gemmi code that builds the backbone of each chain (N, CA, C; Angstrom):
import gemmi

chains = {
    "A": [
        ("UNK", (209.181, -33.544, -53.969), (210.211, -33.208, -54.887), (210.662, -34.360, -55.720)),
        ("UNK", (211.069, -33.959, -56.867), (211.540, -35.061, -57.889), (213.116, -34.922, -57.889)),
        ("UNK", (213.702, -36.011, -58.392), (215.161, -35.896, -58.338), (215.612, -36.725, -59.608)),
        ("UNK", (216.460, -36.283, -60.333), (216.835, -36.798, -61.545), (218.227, -36.694, -61.904)),
        ("UNK", (218.874, -37.678, -62.473), (220.178, -37.841, -62.855), (220.473, -38.795, -63.934)),
        ("UNK", (221.492, -38.722, -64.630), (221.853, -39.648, -65.621), (223.314, -40.002, -65.365)),
        ("UNK", (223.512, -41.276, -65.870), (224.892, -41.839, -65.528), (225.143, -43.016, -66.566)),
        ("UNK", (226.411, -43.497, -66.352), (226.867, -44.564, -67.438), (226.609, -45.935, -67.050)),
        ("UNK", (226.840, -46.754, -67.966), (226.378, -48.113, -68.005), (226.603, -49.234, -66.925)),
        ("UNK", (227.495, -50.122, -67.158), (227.029, -51.538, -66.655), (226.633, -51.570, -65.197)),
        ("UNK", (227.113, -50.609, -64.318), (227.063, -50.829, -62.763), (225.712, -50.101, -62.489)),
        ("UNK", (224.838, -49.938, -63.355), (223.644, -49.103, -63.241), (222.972, -49.550, -61.982)),
        ("UNK", (222.533, -50.825, -61.731), (221.803, -51.136, -60.676), (222.472, -50.882, -59.392)),
        ("UNK", (223.820, -51.101, -59.297), (224.676, -50.859, -58.113), (224.439, -49.413, -57.658)),
        ("UNK", (224.726, -48.487, -58.841), (224.624, -47.052, -58.492), (223.263, -46.609, -58.088)),
        ("UNK", (222.271, -47.183, -58.695), (220.946, -46.744, -58.146), (220.556, -47.286, -56.810)),
        ("UNK", (221.108, -48.479, -56.464), (220.728, -49.045, -55.073), (221.541, -48.077, -54.171)),
        ("UNK", (222.737, -47.708, -54.450), (223.593, -46.794, -53.537), (222.834, -45.512, -53.299)),
        ("UNK", (222.252, -44.819, -54.472), (221.665, -43.498, -54.372), (220.398, -43.774, -53.445)),
        ("UNK", (219.686, -44.736, -53.764), (218.386, -44.888, -53.021), (218.660, -45.048, -51.503)),
        ("UNK", (219.666, -45.827, -51.220), (220.054, -46.118, -49.944), (220.496, -44.643, -49.180)),
        ("UNK", (221.254, -44.104, -49.806), (221.670, -42.783, -49.334), (220.528, -41.879, -49.051)),
        ("UNK", (219.569, -41.874, -49.953), (218.381, -41.015, -49.701), (217.584, -41.453, -48.720)),
        ("UNK", (217.529, -42.728, -48.322), (216.622, -43.180, -47.303), (217.421, -42.938, -45.990)),
        ("UNK", (218.719, -42.840, -46.036), (219.393, -42.637, -44.775), (219.157, -41.328, -44.320)),
        ("UNK", (219.089, -40.311, -45.351), (218.751, -38.832, -44.863), (217.478, -38.736, -44.532)),
        ("UNK", (216.545, -39.782, -44.705), (215.072, -39.670, -44.232), (214.070, -39.184, -45.160)),
        ("UNK", (214.447, -39.518, -46.569), (213.568, -39.380, -47.559), (212.570, -40.481, -47.838)),
        ("UNK", (211.557, -40.297, -48.273), (210.670, -41.500, -48.713), (210.551, -41.625, -50.221)),
        ("UNK", (211.082, -42.805, -50.810), (211.211, -42.860, -52.185), (209.691, -43.422, -52.644)),
        ("UNK", (209.102, -42.679, -53.576), (207.794, -42.847, -53.937), (207.964, -43.902, -55.189)),
        ("UNK", (208.735, -43.456, -56.106), (208.666, -44.061, -57.449), (209.987, -43.819, -58.083)),
        ("UNK", (210.443, -44.917, -58.801), (211.763, -44.748, -59.506), (211.379, -45.235, -61.091)),
        ("UNK", (211.641, -44.221, -61.847), (211.403, -44.426, -63.353), (212.676, -44.350, -64.098)),
        ("UNK", (212.653, -45.302, -65.199), (213.759, -45.315, -65.971), (213.342, -44.561, -67.335)),
        ("UNK", (214.066, -43.436, -67.771), (213.592, -43.036, -68.899), (214.273, -43.323, -70.051)),
        ("UNK", (214.975, -44.444, -69.959), (215.773, -44.997, -71.081), (217.196, -44.763, -71.232)),
        ("UNK", (217.979, -45.339, -72.112), (219.371, -44.950, -72.256), (219.394, -44.361, -73.557)),
        ("UNK", (219.921, -43.106, -73.793), (220.016, -42.616, -75.027), (221.334, -41.720, -75.065)),
        ("UNK", (221.681, -41.225, -76.294), (222.695, -40.519, -76.433), (222.433, -39.083, -75.898)),
        ("UNK", (223.307, -38.416, -75.277), (223.154, -36.969, -74.630), (223.019, -36.125, -75.701)),
        ("UNK", (222.180, -35.016, -75.462), (222.093, -34.045, -76.573), (223.399, -33.238, -76.856)),
        ("UNK", (224.186, -33.228, -75.809), (225.591, -32.593, -76.077), (226.521, -33.360, -75.127)),
        ("UNK", (227.861, -33.132, -75.626), (228.813, -34.047, -74.806), (228.995, -33.304, -73.453)),
        ("UNK", (228.928, -34.077, -72.485), (229.226, -33.593, -70.986), (230.456, -34.013, -70.497)),
        ("UNK", (231.178, -33.213, -69.935), (232.515, -33.517, -69.171), (232.312, -33.510, -67.781)),
        ("UNK", (232.539, -34.672, -67.172), (232.347, -34.881, -65.785), (233.507, -35.757, -65.227)),
        ("UNK", (234.033, -35.189, -64.245), (235.083, -36.208, -63.449), (236.288, -36.520, -64.568)),
        ("UNK", (236.647, -35.621, -65.309), (237.799, -35.771, -66.225), (237.482, -36.778, -67.401)),
        ("UNK", (236.079, -36.833, -67.716), (235.794, -37.628, -68.869), (234.698, -37.167, -69.680)),
        ("UNK", (234.783, -37.461, -70.976), (233.692, -36.752, -71.794), (232.694, -37.842, -72.182)),
        ("UNK", (231.425, -37.466, -71.896), (230.389, -38.596, -72.011), (229.514, -38.272, -73.219)),
        ("UNK", (229.109, -39.294, -73.942), (228.233, -39.012, -75.052), (226.903, -39.845, -74.953)),
        ("UNK", (227.043, -40.904, -74.047), (225.698, -41.723, -73.891), (225.470, -41.785, -72.476)),
        ("UNK", (224.101, -41.841, -71.940), (223.891, -42.060, -70.570), (222.349, -42.642, -70.437)),
        ("UNK", (222.232, -43.105, -69.150), (220.947, -43.562, -68.892), (220.264, -42.620, -68.078)),
        ("UNK", (218.984, -42.246, -68.294), (218.226, -41.265, -67.405), (217.388, -41.890, -66.484)),
        ("UNK", (217.466, -41.561, -65.238), (216.726, -41.989, -64.128), (215.971, -40.929, -63.361)),
        ("UNK", (214.685, -41.212, -62.902), (213.814, -40.124, -62.369), (213.387, -40.800, -60.959)),
        ("UNK", (213.659, -40.186, -59.878), (213.264, -40.692, -58.585), (212.267, -39.678, -57.968)),
        ("UNK", (211.083, -40.305, -57.752), (210.144, -39.368, -56.982), (210.132, -39.516, -55.633)),
        ("UNK", (210.305, -38.554, -54.873), (210.660, -38.735, -53.407), (210.047, -37.494, -52.633)),
        ("UNK", (209.725, -37.834, -51.315), (209.449, -36.865, -50.439), (210.324, -36.870, -49.228)),
        ("UNK", (210.646, -35.650, -48.973), (211.477, -35.479, -47.792), (211.632, -34.051, -47.372)),
        ("UNK", (212.542, -33.841, -46.311), (212.792, -32.470, -45.886), (213.711, -31.797, -46.810)),
        ("UNK", (213.596, -30.473, -47.025), (214.459, -29.767, -48.138), (215.968, -29.668, -47.645)),
        ("UNK", (216.166, -30.117, -46.397), (217.593, -29.931, -45.929), (218.380, -31.151, -46.729)),
        ("UNK", (217.864, -31.981, -47.167), (218.330, -33.134, -47.823), (219.189, -32.735, -49.103)),
        ("UNK", (218.455, -31.695, -49.751), (219.020, -31.145, -51.222), (220.541, -30.985, -51.188)),
        ("UNK", (221.094, -30.156, -50.246), (222.467, -29.826, -50.442), (223.363, -30.935, -50.073)),
        ("UNK", (222.909, -31.832, -49.160), (223.735, -32.973, -48.651), (223.729, -34.055, -49.793)),
        ("UNK", (222.679, -34.162, -50.485), (222.446, -35.259, -51.598), (223.363, -34.727, -52.891)),
        ("UNK", (223.338, -33.369, -53.097), (224.035, -32.741, -54.125), (225.524, -33.137, -54.056)),
        ("UNK", (226.013, -32.770, -52.740), (227.337, -33.014, -52.473), (227.749, -34.473, -52.611)),
        ("UNK", (226.807, -35.449, -52.064), (227.201, -36.873, -52.112), (227.305, -37.369, -53.547)),
        ("UNK", (226.282, -36.810, -54.298), (226.423, -37.251, -55.834), (227.502, -36.659, -56.609)),
        ("UNK", (227.921, -35.454, -56.162), (228.907, -34.890, -56.845), (230.307, -35.708, -56.632)),
        ("UNK", (230.288, -36.423, -55.630), (231.553, -37.306, -55.380), (231.519, -38.575, -56.138)),
        ("UNK", (230.204, -39.052, -56.446), (230.119, -40.260, -57.225), (230.542, -40.154, -58.753)),
        ("UNK", (231.509, -41.029, -59.123), (231.939, -40.870, -60.526), (230.839, -41.117, -61.474)),
        ("UNK", (229.978, -42.106, -61.076), (229.022, -42.807, -62.110), (227.886, -41.689, -62.562)),
        ("UNK", (227.801, -40.720, -61.555), (226.648, -39.738, -61.881), (227.067, -38.646, -62.673)),
        ("UNK", (226.520, -38.471, -63.755), (226.904, -37.256, -64.694), (226.445, -36.034, -64.359)),
        ("UNK", (225.018, -36.012, -64.101), (224.455, -34.756, -63.864), (223.318, -34.992, -62.848)),
        ("UNK", (223.291, -34.343, -61.754), (222.220, -34.536, -60.699), (221.331, -33.147, -60.568)),
        ("UNK", (220.134, -33.368, -60.442), (219.226, -32.204, -60.290), (218.004, -32.560, -59.399)),
        ("UNK", (217.615, -31.647, -58.700), (216.332, -31.742, -57.753), (215.393, -30.603, -58.395)),
        ("UNK", (214.011, -31.176, -58.516), (213.048, -30.142, -58.761), (211.916, -30.530, -57.835)),
        ("UNK", (211.151, -29.437, -57.846), (209.840, -29.616, -56.920), (208.825, -30.337, -57.814)),
        ("UNK", (208.028, -31.017, -57.172), (207.030, -31.887, -57.864), (206.095, -30.988, -58.765)),
        ("UNK", (206.097, -31.268, -59.916), (205.289, -30.339, -60.869), (203.754, -30.572, -60.629)),
        ("UNK", (203.136, -29.463, -60.405), (201.616, -29.573, -60.066), (200.908, -29.203, -61.351)),
        ("UNK", (200.274, -30.386, -61.968), (199.552, -30.099, -63.191), (198.144, -29.749, -63.105)),
        ("UNK", (197.837, -28.370, -63.477), (196.461, -28.158, -63.386), (196.133, -27.398, -64.628)),
        ("UNK", (195.632, -28.088, -65.756), (195.459, -27.412, -66.992), (193.905, -27.456, -67.496)),
        ("UNK", (193.089, -27.778, -66.503), (191.732, -27.818, -66.982), (190.869, -26.498, -67.056)),
        ("UNK", (191.636, -25.389, -66.364), (190.866, -24.175, -66.362), (191.256, -23.213, -67.477)),
        ("UNK", (191.959, -23.722, -68.466), (192.433, -22.882, -69.443), (191.299, -22.202, -70.256)),
        ("UNK", (190.997, -20.944, -70.222), (189.774, -20.353, -70.672), (190.018, -19.634, -71.992)),
        ("UNK", (191.104, -19.908, -72.611), (191.280, -19.423, -74.055), (191.805, -17.891, -73.813)),
        ("UNK", (192.144, -17.401, -75.099), (192.666, -16.055, -75.071), (191.648, -14.912, -74.685)),
        ("UNK", (191.773, -14.217, -73.834), (190.742, -13.145, -73.593), (191.376, -11.959, -74.306)),
        ("UNK", (190.617, -11.297, -75.157), (191.119, -10.059, -75.723), (191.332, -8.876, -74.907)),
        ("UNK", (192.562, -8.345, -74.762), (192.787, -7.387, -73.730), (192.598, -6.018, -74.543)),
        ("UNK", (191.889, -5.274, -73.559), (191.486, -3.915, -74.000), (192.647, -2.916, -73.693)),
        ("UNK", (193.411, -2.694, -74.708), (194.561, -1.831, -74.451), (194.292, -0.229, -74.099)),
        ("UNK", (193.190, 0.192, -74.628), (192.801, 1.594, -74.456), (192.648, 1.797, -73.006)),
        ("UNK", (191.871, 0.804, -72.310), (191.527, 1.006, -70.873), (192.708, 0.832, -70.090)),
        ("UNK", (193.650, 0.048, -70.492), (194.911, -0.261, -69.750), (195.703, 1.090, -69.687)),
        ("UNK", (195.797, 1.651, -70.994), (196.628, 3.000, -71.060), (195.923, 4.077, -70.138)),
        ("UNK", (194.610, 4.251, -70.174), (193.899, 5.371, -69.647), (193.939, 5.184, -68.017)),
        ("UNK", (193.664, 3.906, -67.661), (193.390, 3.830, -66.212), (194.613, 3.789, -65.447)),
        ("UNK", (195.747, 3.773, -65.936), (197.058, 3.755, -65.109), (197.436, 5.264, -64.848)),
        ("UNK", (196.724, 5.813, -63.851), (197.148, 7.184, -63.523), (198.327, 7.232, -62.439)),
    ],
    "B": [
        ("UNK", (160.649, 46.303, -62.841), (160.317, 45.317, -61.779), (159.050, 44.739, -62.181)),
        ("UNK", (158.021, 45.408, -62.669), (156.837, 44.956, -63.255), (157.088, 43.896, -64.372)),
        ("UNK", (158.073, 44.319, -65.037), (158.467, 43.421, -66.250), (158.871, 41.956, -65.766)),
        ("UNK", (159.722, 41.984, -64.605), (160.280, 40.878, -64.003), (159.106, 39.879, -63.564)),
        ("UNK", (158.071, 40.541, -63.029), (156.947, 39.665, -62.474), (156.149, 39.086, -63.579)),
        ("UNK", (155.968, 39.884, -64.787), (155.296, 39.315, -65.896), (156.159, 38.019, -66.336)),
        ("UNK", (157.422, 38.039, -66.441), (158.317, 37.029, -66.905), (158.156, 35.846, -65.995)),
        ("UNK", (157.846, 36.033, -64.631), (157.848, 34.823, -63.838), (156.506, 34.017, -64.192)),
        ("UNK", (155.643, 34.625, -64.717), (154.414, 33.942, -65.032), (154.513, 33.097, -66.355)),
        ("UNK", (155.392, 33.538, -67.221), (155.360, 33.002, -68.517), (156.315, 31.654, -68.393)),
        ("UNK", (157.283, 31.518, -67.398), (157.954, 30.362, -67.234), (157.136, 29.348, -66.622)),
        ("UNK", (157.014, 28.124, -67.159), (156.184, 27.121, -66.630), (156.505, 26.662, -65.161)),
        ("UNK", (155.659, 26.052, -64.386), (155.874, 25.641, -63.110), (156.711, 24.382, -63.123)),
        ("UNK", (156.295, 23.330, -63.888), (157.149, 22.043, -64.033), (157.908, 22.169, -65.185)),
        ("UNK", (159.109, 21.399, -65.373), (159.920, 21.316, -66.453), (159.128, 20.517, -67.616)),
        ("UNK", (159.379, 20.723, -68.780), (158.704, 20.185, -69.884), (158.890, 18.835, -70.099)),
        ("UNK", (157.949, 17.983, -70.213), (158.083, 16.440, -70.437), (157.320, 15.998, -71.736)),
        ("UNK", (158.114, 15.066, -72.415), (157.576, 14.682, -73.628), (156.175, 14.003, -73.400)),
        ("UNK", (155.350, 14.135, -74.513), (153.906, 13.591, -74.126), (154.079, 12.118, -74.037)),
        ("UNK", (153.175, 11.482, -73.216), (153.222, 9.994, -72.771), (153.390, 9.139, -73.999)),
        ("UNK", (152.605, 9.418, -75.101), (152.485, 8.513, -76.151), (153.918, 8.294, -76.907)),
        ("UNK", (154.757, 9.497, -76.715), (156.084, 9.456, -77.351), (157.208, 9.051, -76.499)),
        ("UNK", (156.913, 8.831, -75.204), (158.132, 8.372, -74.508), (158.367, 6.872, -74.556)),
        ("UNK", (159.656, 6.483, -74.637), (159.988, 5.194, -74.766), (160.832, 4.401, -73.720)),
        ("UNK", (161.319, 5.279, -72.778), (162.153, 4.507, -71.744), (161.296, 4.622, -70.577)),
        ("UNK", (161.564, 3.710, -69.534), (160.904, 3.613, -68.351), (159.387, 3.434, -68.326)),
        ("UNK", (158.975, 2.675, -69.285), (157.450, 2.491, -69.352), (157.299, 0.939, -69.151)),
        ("UNK", (156.843, 0.757, -67.972), (156.523, -0.814, -67.692), (155.394, -1.289, -68.473)),
        ("UNK", (155.269, -2.566, -68.757), (154.116, -3.263, -69.406), (154.099, -3.202, -70.807)),
        ("UNK", (155.213, -2.866, -71.558), (155.198, -2.926, -72.935), (156.009, -4.084, -73.442)),
        ("UNK", (155.450, -5.091, -73.859), (156.262, -6.491, -74.157), (156.932, -6.355, -75.391)),
        ("UNK", (156.845, -5.497, -76.389), (157.410, -5.476, -77.628), (158.681, -4.718, -77.690)),
        ("UNK", (159.249, -4.154, -76.444), (160.497, -3.553, -76.295), (161.598, -4.508, -76.213)),
        ("UNK", (162.786, -4.228, -76.834), (163.874, -5.260, -76.679), (164.227, -5.428, -75.087)),
        ("UNK", (164.445, -6.873, -74.773), (164.825, -7.270, -73.456), (166.425, -7.173, -73.360)),
        ("UNK", (166.952, -6.711, -72.400), (168.415, -6.666, -72.290), (168.929, -7.930, -72.007)),
        ("UNK", (169.851, -8.385, -72.788), (170.392, -9.708, -72.556), (171.901, -9.711, -73.146)),
        ("UNK", (172.586, -10.775, -72.853), (174.046, -10.839, -73.314), (173.899, -11.228, -74.642)),
        ("UNK", (174.884, -10.883, -75.576), (174.928, -11.219, -76.912), (174.962, -12.736, -77.135)),
        ("UNK", (173.691, -13.153, -77.739), (173.616, -14.769, -77.801), (174.385, -15.217, -78.875)),
        ("UNK", (174.975, -14.352, -79.715), (175.844, -14.992, -81.002), (177.374, -14.699, -80.532)),
        ("UNK", (177.638, -14.437, -79.308), (179.043, -14.273, -79.066), (179.787, -15.625, -79.259)),
        ("UNK", (181.024, -15.444, -79.776), (181.697, -16.689, -80.099), (182.642, -17.052, -78.864)),
        ("UNK", (182.728, -18.381, -78.688), (183.420, -18.664, -77.422), (184.934, -18.198, -77.488)),
        ("UNK", (185.558, -17.860, -76.587), (187.007, -17.246, -76.560), (188.061, -18.170, -77.357)),
        ("UNK", (188.885, -17.483, -78.231), (189.751, -18.223, -79.126), (190.763, -18.972, -78.184)),
        ("UNK", (191.017, -20.308, -78.596), (191.983, -20.998, -77.705), (193.266, -21.146, -78.450)),
        ("UNK", (194.568, -21.096, -77.902), (195.647, -21.151, -78.501), (196.060, -22.773, -78.614)),
        ("UNK", (197.153, -22.964, -79.363), (197.334, -24.497, -79.737), (197.375, -25.301, -78.460)),
        ("UNK", (198.032, -24.989, -77.416), (198.322, -25.746, -76.263), (197.223, -25.638, -75.251)),
        ("UNK", (196.014, -24.915, -75.530), (195.186, -24.960, -74.512), (194.625, -26.152, -73.949)),
        ("UNK", (194.885, -26.587, -72.964), (194.507, -27.946, -72.226), (195.359, -29.047, -72.501)),
        ("UNK", (196.669, -28.639, -72.955), (197.804, -29.726, -72.993), (198.532, -29.504, -71.987)),
        ("UNK", (198.968, -30.455, -71.082), (200.021, -30.234, -70.115), (201.370, -30.239, -70.621)),
        ("UNK", (202.123, -29.097, -70.302), (203.479, -28.957, -70.879), (204.466, -29.419, -69.851)),
        ("UNK", (205.370, -30.419, -70.373), (206.497, -31.114, -69.306), (207.757, -30.850, -69.980)),
        ("UNK", (208.614, -30.765, -69.038), (209.990, -30.746, -69.563), (210.516, -31.849, -70.163)),
        ("UNK", (209.843, -32.935, -69.964), (210.320, -34.261, -70.376), (209.874, -34.677, -71.976)),
        ("UNK", (208.877, -34.059, -72.292), (208.451, -34.363, -73.803), (209.089, -33.379, -74.811)),
        ("UNK", (210.445, -33.805, -75.082), (211.188, -32.891, -76.089), (210.645, -32.829, -77.221)),
        ("UNK", (209.936, -33.667, -77.859), (209.324, -33.492, -79.007), (208.381, -32.306, -79.079)),
        ("UNK", (207.608, -32.174, -78.212), (206.579, -30.984, -78.133), (207.344, -29.616, -77.909)),
        ("UNK", (208.404, -29.737, -77.136), (209.131, -28.451, -76.878), (210.084, -28.163, -78.209)),
        ("UNK", (210.349, -29.016, -78.836), (211.178, -28.687, -80.045), (210.546, -28.194, -81.158)),
        ("UNK", (209.110, -28.288, -81.007), (208.391, -27.677, -82.009), (208.281, -26.125, -82.028)),
        ("UNK", (208.825, -25.556, -80.769), (208.749, -24.073, -80.669), (210.250, -23.628, -80.608)),
        ("UNK", (211.036, -24.298, -81.268), (212.351, -23.967, -81.252), (213.100, -23.904, -82.716)),
        ("UNK", (213.849, -23.068, -83.007), (214.380, -22.823, -84.373), (215.282, -24.102, -84.758)),
        ("UNK", (215.107, -24.677, -85.878), (216.079, -25.809, -86.151), (217.374, -25.487, -86.655)),
        ("UNK", (217.632, -24.157, -87.050), (218.941, -23.792, -87.340), (219.840, -23.382, -86.096)),
        ("UNK", (219.162, -22.471, -85.279), (220.002, -21.820, -84.083), (219.501, -22.420, -82.711)),
        ("UNK", (218.377, -22.991, -82.772), (217.933, -23.561, -81.450), (217.394, -22.569, -80.643)),
        ("UNK", (217.086, -21.181, -81.074), (216.442, -20.377, -80.246), (215.036, -20.464, -79.914)),
        ("UNK", (214.457, -20.009, -78.916), (213.108, -20.231, -78.671), (212.114, -19.038, -79.411)),
        ("UNK", (211.110, -19.431, -80.063), (210.331, -18.560, -80.844), (209.511, -17.560, -79.873)),
        ("UNK", (209.336, -16.345, -80.271), (208.702, -15.412, -79.481), (207.238, -15.594, -79.596)),
        ("UNK", (206.447, -14.743, -78.747), (204.939, -14.909, -78.767), (204.436, -14.627, -80.072)),
        ("UNK", (204.811, -13.692, -80.875), (204.302, -13.307, -82.107), (204.429, -14.458, -83.182)),
        ("UNK", (205.331, -15.299, -83.023), (205.468, -16.341, -83.955), (204.735, -17.662, -83.448)),
        ("UNK", (204.808, -17.984, -82.205), (204.060, -19.202, -81.910), (202.553, -19.106, -81.719)),
        ("UNK", (202.146, -17.765, -81.273), (200.825, -17.389, -81.264), (200.083, -18.240, -79.949)),
        ("UNK", (200.880, -18.260, -78.907), (200.303, -18.883, -77.716), (199.739, -17.757, -76.708)),
        ("UNK", (199.072, -18.246, -75.789), (198.671, -17.118, -74.789), (199.723, -17.092, -73.687)),
        ("UNK", (199.674, -16.064, -72.918), (200.752, -15.659, -71.967), (201.121, -16.836, -71.128)),
        ("UNK", (200.227, -17.519, -70.473), (200.546, -18.547, -69.521), (201.276, -19.682, -70.254)),
        ("UNK", (200.763, -20.183, -71.263), (201.357, -21.322, -72.070), (202.862, -20.943, -72.550)),
        ("UNK", (202.889, -19.530, -72.922), (204.338, -19.329, -73.600), (205.258, -19.301, -72.346)),
        ("UNK", (204.812, -18.842, -71.374), (205.829, -18.693, -70.134), (206.235, -20.303, -69.725)),
        ("UNK", (205.218, -21.113, -69.702), (205.400, -22.482, -69.306), (206.497, -23.216, -70.265)),
        ("UNK", (206.188, -23.001, -71.517), (207.074, -23.364, -72.548), (208.464, -23.039, -72.413)),
        ("UNK", (208.493, -21.619, -72.155), (210.024, -21.168, -72.158), (210.737, -21.798, -70.988)),
        ("UNK", (209.982, -21.863, -69.776), (210.571, -22.523, -68.576), (210.902, -23.890, -68.841)),
        ("UNK", (210.036, -24.603, -69.589), (210.239, -26.064, -69.651), (211.448, -26.273, -70.617)),
        ("UNK", (211.506, -25.465, -71.574), (212.679, -25.504, -72.517), (213.949, -25.270, -71.894)),
        ("UNK", (213.978, -24.204, -71.108), (215.370, -23.820, -70.340), (215.641, -25.079, -69.417)),
        ("UNK", (214.627, -25.651, -68.681), (214.962, -26.790, -67.859), (215.495, -27.960, -68.624)),
        ("UNK", (214.781, -28.196, -69.790), (215.399, -29.439, -70.575), (216.825, -29.095, -70.926)),
        ("UNK", (217.134, -27.947, -71.223), (218.565, -27.603, -71.661), (219.533, -27.985, -70.671)),
        ("UNK", (219.119, -27.662, -69.372), (219.896, -27.895, -68.215), (220.023, -29.183, -67.863)),
        ("UNK", (218.817, -29.915, -67.826), (218.817, -31.194, -67.375), (219.465, -32.405, -68.366)),
        ("UNK", (219.882, -31.776, -69.665), (220.437, -32.635, -70.576), (219.284, -33.465, -71.407)),
        ("UNK", (218.216, -32.893, -71.630), (217.236, -33.583, -72.410), (217.166, -33.014, -73.849)),
        ("UNK", (217.415, -31.814, -74.003), (217.147, -31.107, -75.325), (218.513, -30.296, -75.758)),
        ("UNK", (218.925, -30.590, -76.917), (220.156, -29.827, -77.394), (219.906, -28.315, -77.360)),
        ("UNK", (220.941, -27.618, -77.161), (220.745, -26.097, -77.021), (220.874, -25.336, -78.218)),
        ("UNK", (221.895, -25.616, -79.164), (222.221, -24.817, -80.153), (221.693, -25.255, -81.581)),
        ("UNK", (220.796, -26.331, -81.514), (220.137, -26.667, -82.645), (218.960, -27.574, -82.273)),
        ("UNK", (218.050, -27.935, -83.166), (217.018, -28.880, -82.978), (217.405, -30.220, -83.195)),
        ("UNK", (216.919, -31.164, -82.387), (217.176, -32.536, -82.485), (216.790, -33.078, -83.892)),
        ("UNK", (217.741, -33.531, -84.627), (217.348, -33.947, -86.053), (216.226, -34.855, -86.283)),
        ("UNK", (216.026, -35.744, -85.411), (214.865, -36.693, -85.469), (213.470, -35.999, -85.455)),
        ("UNK", (213.438, -34.649, -84.878), (212.250, -34.081, -84.814), (212.203, -32.932, -85.963)),
        ("UNK", (212.907, -33.054, -86.895), (212.898, -32.011, -87.910), (211.727, -32.085, -88.872)),
        ("UNK", (211.012, -33.303, -88.938), (209.955, -33.571, -89.920), (208.599, -33.382, -89.160)),
        ("UNK", (208.597, -32.885, -88.006), (207.322, -32.479, -87.254), (206.445, -31.538, -87.836)),
        ("UNK", (205.155, -31.501, -87.628), (204.231, -30.639, -88.277), (204.565, -29.163, -87.669)),
        ("UNK", (204.351, -28.312, -88.544), (204.830, -26.836, -88.206), (203.564, -26.182, -87.461)),
        ("UNK", (203.837, -25.685, -86.211), (202.967, -25.023, -85.407), (203.030, -23.513, -85.467)),
        ("UNK", (204.305, -23.091, -85.437), (204.701, -21.638, -85.591), (204.536, -21.082, -86.982)),
        ("UNK", (204.053, -19.837, -87.113), (204.034, -19.176, -88.479), (205.209, -18.459, -88.617)),
        ("UNK", (206.215, -19.261, -88.916), (207.679, -18.558, -89.172), (207.994, -18.669, -90.686)),
        ("UNK", (208.336, -17.612, -91.396), (208.862, -17.724, -92.658), (210.422, -17.819, -92.788)),
        ("UNK", (210.778, -18.790, -93.406), (212.355, -18.732, -93.584), (212.708, -18.006, -94.865)),
        ("UNK", (213.764, -17.270, -94.910), (214.170, -16.618, -96.126), (214.654, -17.736, -96.996)),
        ("UNK", (214.342, -17.264, -98.383), (214.683, -18.390, -99.353), (216.027, -18.094, -100.053)),
    ],
}
model = gemmi.Model(1)
for chain_id, residues in chains.items():
    chain = gemmi.Chain(chain_id)
    for i, (resn, *xyz) in enumerate(residues, 1):
        res = gemmi.Residue()
        res.name, res.seqid = resn, gemmi.SeqId(i, " ")
        for name, pos in zip(("N", "CA", "C"), xyz):
            atom = gemmi.Atom()
            atom.name, atom.element = name, gemmi.Element(name[0])
            atom.pos, atom.b_iso = gemmi.Position(*pos), 0.0
            res.add_atom(atom)
        chain.add_residue(res)
    model.add_chain(chain)
structure = gemmi.Structure()
structure.add_model(model)
structure.setup_entities()
């Protein structure tokens, strides 16, 4: 499962450390931590009574039991520095079998559906 | 009754067959008849623009090419010209990017406005 969130500036290192420690406490194995850079958000996000315009994006690659998800979302909801938190399943990329557009025979489709 | 007996003799015993010389099907050992094979001039199936490219919710530039610059709505299949699979993947990735805060929702990111045009959309002048 992937985990992704963005947050505000200077205490970035401390926040990351906190998050990773919390994850490891619940029994997740952190595989990779990527920084997708700091950029201005596509739209203003209000979180914890503040309107944010810029944020740093971080992506944490982790493996763990699915029961972590709700507890972590809770935990991060309470963290002021985290603006948005999301969990995704690890994307399985298999694009080598794309065989192109096969022309569909609409007549057969119509007639065969009895 | 005698007429019916005469009739039976006129009808042949075996059904009529075309003479051997004029028969064209089911004749083994004739090399100059056409051999059944797949069409050798068949073209390879047409590929859509993204055939073979991995679609990710993170590369906003690729996703923005299928979004309208004025309203930010996702173009339909008749405009983008993608195959079923890829269109679905792109739609899901765009919606994800909206939620995760990668891509703006109501418009197209201004830095991507000069990207090459993939979709065949005609804007009213």
